[in-house]
N, C-alpha and C positions, 0 to 999 in steps of 0.2 A: 552636580557633582557627578562626575562618570564615574562609572564601576572599575574595578582593577579588572585587568584581561584575566579570563581563565585557561586560556592555552598559547605556547608559544611555540613557532617552531623551532626545531632543535637548530644548536650552533651552525651546524654541519650545513643545513641548508635543504637537508632532504628529509622529509617524513615518516618515511621509511626507517630512520635513525631512532624515531620515538617506539616502533613496533618491531623491532627484528626478527619477532619469532614468525613473521609474515614470508623472510626471505627476500630473496632481490630476483632471483634467476627467471626462466620462463615459466610461465603455468600451463597446464593442462587443459585442451580445450576438450577432452573425451565426456565430462559432465554435459557439455552440450549438444553433443552429436551422436551419443552411445545409446541406443534403446535399452540395453540391460540397466544402463544407469539410472535410467528414467524410471522403470520399473522400481529399482532400490530407494532414489529419492522420495517417491511420492510415499512408501512408507516409511522412510526414517527421518524425513523434513517435514513433510506436510502433514502427514499423521500424528506428529509427536509434538507439535510446536504449537501455539494461539495462532490465530487466524483471524483479522478482521473482515466481518461480514455486513456488517450496516449501524447506521448511526439510528441512534436511540427514536430521533425524531421522526424514522422510518415506521415507527410502531406508535402513533401518537397518544393511543387508550386502551384501557381493558378491551379485550377481544382482538384487537389490530393483529394482524397476521401478516409473513412473508415467507416466500419460500426462495432459496438459494440453490440452484444447478448447481453441483459443484463436480466435475468429471474426476478430479484429479483426488478427491476422496471418496469415489465411484457412489456417492450418494447424494439424495436429496434431502437438504435443511432447511426444517422448518420453524421460525422464529416465531414467538407468540409473546405477546404482553400478557401478562394474566390479571388475574379479579384484583390482586392485593399489589398489582402495579409492578412485580416481578418481571422481566424480561426472559423467557425460555426458550430452550434449543431443543431441537427433537430430531432423529431421522424421521423423513416425511412417510411414513409407510404403519397401515394399518395392523396391528399384531395377531388378529382374526385370519387373515391367508396371504397377509401382503401387499394389498392394494395401494398405490400412492392415495393417502389421505387428502391431500388440498393440491388442487389442479382445479384449470378450467377446461378451456375445448382441447388444450396440446399439451398433453401430461409431461412433456420435457420442456413448456413454456413457464419461465420465471411469472409468479401470481401475487396481488398482495390485497388485502380487503380487512373485513372486519365480521367476527360471529362470535355468538355468544357462547360455544362451545364447536369440539372438531368432529364431524360428522364424514363416515364413510359410506361414499355413494353407489357401494358394490351390493353390499346386504343391509347397509341401513346403522351400523353399530356406533354408541355416541360415546365421545370423551370428554373430558374435564379439559381446561385449559392448561392443567399444570400434567397433560397427559395419562390422569386416571381413570378406569372406565366408567362410565354412567352406566349403561344397560346395554347388553346386546341385544340383536332381534330374536326371537325365537329360543328365549331362557329353556323353554320347556323340551327342548331336543337336545341342549348341551348335559355330557354326562363328564362327571370327574374334574368338571370345570372350576378353578379357583381362580375369582376374578380379579383378585389383587395381584396374581401374575401376569396379569392381560393388560398392559399399559403400552403407551406408545414409547418406543426406544429414548432416551433422554439423551442428550448430547452435554457435556462440561459448555459452560456459558457463564461470560462474565462482564463487565461494562467499565471501561476506563474512559473517564473524561466526556463519556456520549457515545463512544464507539465501543459495538457489540461484538465480541471476540467469542470464538468457539476452539474447542480442542478437543477433537477423538480418540486422545491416549487415556485407554482406563486406569493407568497408572499415574497419572500426571498430578503433582498434590503442590506444583506450585501456582501462585495467582499470576493474575495477567501482570497486575502492577510490579511485582519481582520481577517476573521476566522480562518485561521494558526494561525493567535497571535505571540506573541513573539517568539517562538520558529521560525517559517519563519524569521522574521526580525533579528534572529541571525546567519541566513545561508546567509547574505548578502553578497556579492564576491565570494562566492564559485563559480567555473569553470562548471557550469551546462552545458553550450552551448558546450562542446565540442571542438573538435571530438572526437566520442566518438567509441571504439571496444566494440559492445553489443552481449551480450548472451543472451537467453531468456529460460525459463523453463516452463512447466503448467502441472497442476495436476488435478483430480476429488477426492475428500477424502470422504467419508461416514462420515462425523462429522462436528459438529456444527462451521460456521466460527470463533466464539471468544476463542473455545478450541484450534486451530491451532494460532490463534493471542496470546494467554496466554503463547505459547512456546518461544513466539519472547518478550516477555514482562518480562522476568525473565533469568539468568545466572544459577543459583543453581541448575537445572536439568545437569548443563554439565560436572561433572565428574562421573555419573552414565549412562546417555542416551550417551553421545560422549565419553567413554572410550577408545573403540578402534579408536577413532579418536585424540585423546589428550592424549598422555601417561602421560604428567606429572600432567594432571588434576587428573587423577584416584591414584597416589601418593600419593598428598596430600589430595585426600578422607579420605583416608583413617585413617585420624586424627579425620574425622569426629570432626572439630573444625573450625573457621573461614579460609576461604580460599583465598587466596592472588591471585586465577587465577580466579576464579569464582564469587566470593562477589563482586558486581557492585562497580564500582568505585563513582557514584552518580546516582540519581535518581532525577526527576524535573516532574511537573506537572504544566500546565496551562489551565483550564479549562478543555476542553472534552480529550485534549493533555496529550501526556507524553513522556517522553524519559527517557533513562538510557544510561549512557557510561561505557564502558568494558574495562576493561586491558588488554594490550597485551606484547606478547612474546618480547624480545629484537629483533633486526633486525639480525639474527645471527644464526648462528649453536649453537644447542643445545643438550644435552645428546639424546632425544627423537627426531630429525632430522631425518625423513627418507634419504635414499640413492637418489633418486630422488629430494629429496629438496634441496640437497646438490649441486646436479649436475647444477639443474637451478637458486639455491639462491634463490627458492620462496617458500613461504608455503601458507596455508587455509588463511594466514591476508594479504599476496600478496608478492612482490616481498621484499627482505631483502635489497637493496640498494633503499635508497629512495629517494635518489639526485635530480630522476626527478621530485619528488613532492615536491620540494621545493617552497613554494609560502606563502604569509601572510594567516593566518587560521582564519576563519571567529569565530568572536566574540563567536558564541551557540557552538562549536566544543572543546572538551577536555574539558568540563566546569570547573573541577578541577586542572586543568594543570598539571596531572600525566606525569611522566617521562616512565612511562610504558605503556602509554595508546595505547589502539586497536584498538576500533572504538564506534560509536555512534549509537543511534538506535532509531527514532523520528515517533512515531507511529502518525500520525493524525487520528482523530475521523472523520469517522467510522472505515477505513479499510484499510486504506494508511500506510506504514511503510517504510520509506526512512532510509536507513543504510548507512553510511561514514565509511569507510577504507583508509589503504595507496593504496591501487590500485584504488581507486573511488568510485562509490557509486553504492547501490543496490536496486532495490524497490521492494515492496510485496505489493500485491494488491489481497483482498479477497473476493468473489463474492457468497452468499448463491444461491445455488439451491433448497433450503427446510432446513427444521426446522434440519434436519439432515445430510445437505449435504452442500459442497461450491467448489470450482475452487479456487485454488491459482494460481497466476501469477505471476512469478521473471523473473526481469528485472537485468542485470550487465552491468554497465556502466562505462569501462577503458579508460583510454588513450593509444591511440594507439600504439603498441610496434614498436618500431625502428629497431629491430634486432631479425633474430630466436630466440634466448634464450632469448629474452623478451616475444615472442609470447608461446613460448613452457611453461614457466614460468607463463603466464597468462592463458592458457590452463589446465595446473597444478590446479593453485587457483581456477579453475571454475568446475575441477572434486571434488575436495575436498569442494566446496562449496556446491554441490550439492548433495555430499554424506552425510553432514551434515543435510540438508534439509530434505534428506530420512530419515535421523536417526530422527529427529525431527516429522515427519508424523507417523514413523512408529509404536507408541503405539496407535492413535489417534484413530483409526477405534475402535480398540477393546474398550477403552475408553467411546466413544461413545455407546458403544451398553451397557455397564455395568452401563453408567449413565441411560438408557432408561430403562434399567429392575427396577428402581423407589426405588432400595435396600439404597440408598443416595439420600439426599435431600438439601446436601448444601457440601461447600468446606471448609476444614478447611486450612488457607493460615498462609505462616511465614511472618517476615518482609522482607527476598529478595523478596517475591512475591504481594509485595503492587502495583503493576503496574495492577496484574491481578485483584485483588480488584477492583481498578480504573474504568477498563474498565466496567467490568460488573455492579458496580454501576453508572457508567456513562449511558451505555444502559439502565437501570430499568429505572433511574432518567426519561430518555426523553419518554423513551413508558409511564410511568406513567404521565407525566406533558402533552403528547399529548392527552390520553385518557380524561385528566379532561376539556383541552382545549373543544374538540371535545363534551363533557359531557353539558359543559357549553351552546354551541351552539345550543343545543336542548332543 
């Protein structure tokens, strides 16, 4: 028995009519070009919201640790699994003299490892995995010293479905689950826990982080930018009309978060299938054989209950994208390094293959997806350069770009609210 649809397009035929508060006119692009705005964005967006930084599998046992060098937060973050199995986050700093606490050869290179305690190589001070001081060296030289006041500075840290989040706002009282909202609750029951075959991809681009995220908030660009990857898209695009392959099945907005559901080709050979796809029975969307994927689908996936459903893309504010397909799930995290640059991190989590054919099919899917991400990235540095020229000061967005409108409005509103609050305190 098929489930009832959870979302339908407005009778008018325009998604904007479901979200009139977003407006319809041009959108300012100054949030993607202005260095002064970027400084405010760091403070009011990235330092005040929950941020995805790791998977629990990267901290497999007590004493496991990893560091994250997060320029947008102005700090190095240390994640540790404590002896009681709690995952904790700290500023990666020794409270004695401020030395970076955990690093290897290069203090700015991220590192992983395992240790029974935290040790500062500068003066040998030691700390428990919960950040508390074990013992300073030469305690006989310390004057008016209170050991309980000398702990590694903690960062608020919570885990949702195996995803580790941090929040640098000392006034935050919202749990990560409540922050992620209805979209997260709609994913209850998804097998996030694995095991997984994991593939990772990282790149630094000379473009604002939102400019890249915009490309994953709409599929309107598909038949043009991805013409070499998807032959069927190009053929339909020639009609310059409604495109059943790339027009979204659904757009949904929940507070600062958004998602869209996308069409998928049938799980079979098509006139556009490449020979290697036919050999491995796999494609960019994953394996043709979906029998191994049969399980109850969480309520939030495929909200229109479409027969030809391909994937769902959840974009949790500010910079975390979670994409579901028949192969498994993929994450994107976008970390600004400046007003016109950022790092994108892609992680693909697939079910472990049970045969050589499945493994080769997965590798093919990963290769396709990497190529598609590179296609998505290909115009962005040139685009940023032209935006910086000042020749334009606004975007003109259509109905299929409603989530682009939503992201920029949400960021601009967050900065405006933060500035107003800061002004009220002075």
